[in-house]
N, C-alpha and C positions, 0 to 999 in steps of 0.2 A: 868626566862627570864626577862630582865629588858629592859625598853625602852630606845632608845638612846636619851640622852639630846641633844635638839636642840636650838641654840642660835636664839632669834628672833631679827629681825631686827628692829632697830628704824625707823620709818617713818622720810623721808626727811624733813627738815624744811625749808620751803620757805622764801625768805629774805621780811621783812615786811618794810612798810614804816614807816619813823620815826615819833613818835607821836607828837613832837614840830618841826615843820619845820619853818626855818627862813621865816619870812615874813608871819606868821600866820595870818589868816584873808583872805588870798587870795581865798582860798576855797569858801568862802561865796560870792566871786565876780566871781565865775565860772572858777577860775584857778584851772588846775589839777596839781596833785603833778609832773608829768613830766614837766610841763610849769615851775614850781617853780624851780625844778632841773636844766633845762636848763637855767633859768636866773641866777642862781648861778654858772653855768659853764661860764658864760661870765666874761673876765677879767675887772678890772676896767678901763682900757684904750679902750677896745671894748665898754664898756657901755658908755662912753663919746663920743666915735666916733658914736654909734648907735644914741646916742640922738641928736647929732650935725646934723647927716644925716636927722633926723627926722624932725628937725626944718627947713631943706630946705639948710643947709650950704653945698657949694661943697667941693669936698675932698681938693682942695688947701685952702679953708678957715679953714677947720678941721686942716690940716697940720700946717698952720701958727699958729693958737692959741695953738697948743700942742707941737710945735716947734720939728716937726717929718717932714721926707720927705713925698711928696705925694704917693710915692710907698708904704710906710709903711700905710698909711691910707687905701689905695685900699687894701692890704693884710688882713688888720684887717676887713674891710668890707667883704671881701670876706669869711673870718672865722665866722664873725656875721651871715651872710646869711645861711651858712653851719649848724652852731649850732641851730639857730632858724627855719631852715628848711622854709626858705621864699626866693623868687625870685626878689623881688624889694622892692623900699623904701615905697611903699604903705602897702605892707604886712608887712613890718617890723615896720611901725607905728601902724598898728593894732595889732600886736604882742606885742610892749612894752606897749601899752594901756592897753591890757588883763593882762599882767604880773604884772601890777602897777608900772611899771618901769617910766611911762611918764604919765603926765595928760593932758586932753584937754585944760586947760589953759596955759600950757607951750607951747602948738603948737600955740596958737594965739598970745601970745606976741612977 
């Protein structure tokens, strides 16, 4: 009598974090991999709008500087708040500082 050959299943491979993440060195500042990923998910225009909002510019001022409508800026801000999981400008500023996308000296200027 022979034993029935069974196929062994390979263990599932869990996704790993990339070894070299853009903005390396952020981890030493307490920035988690998730926050780095979120920061990369912001578009260039969203990043400009987020930084403008952090500097105290109104939606109208941001729209004028970017030559887009005020409604476009409002839509981008809504997307930024959702992506960064924040609910107001103060939390956005804190998030940008932690992600290394804004420095304290930029806020003062």
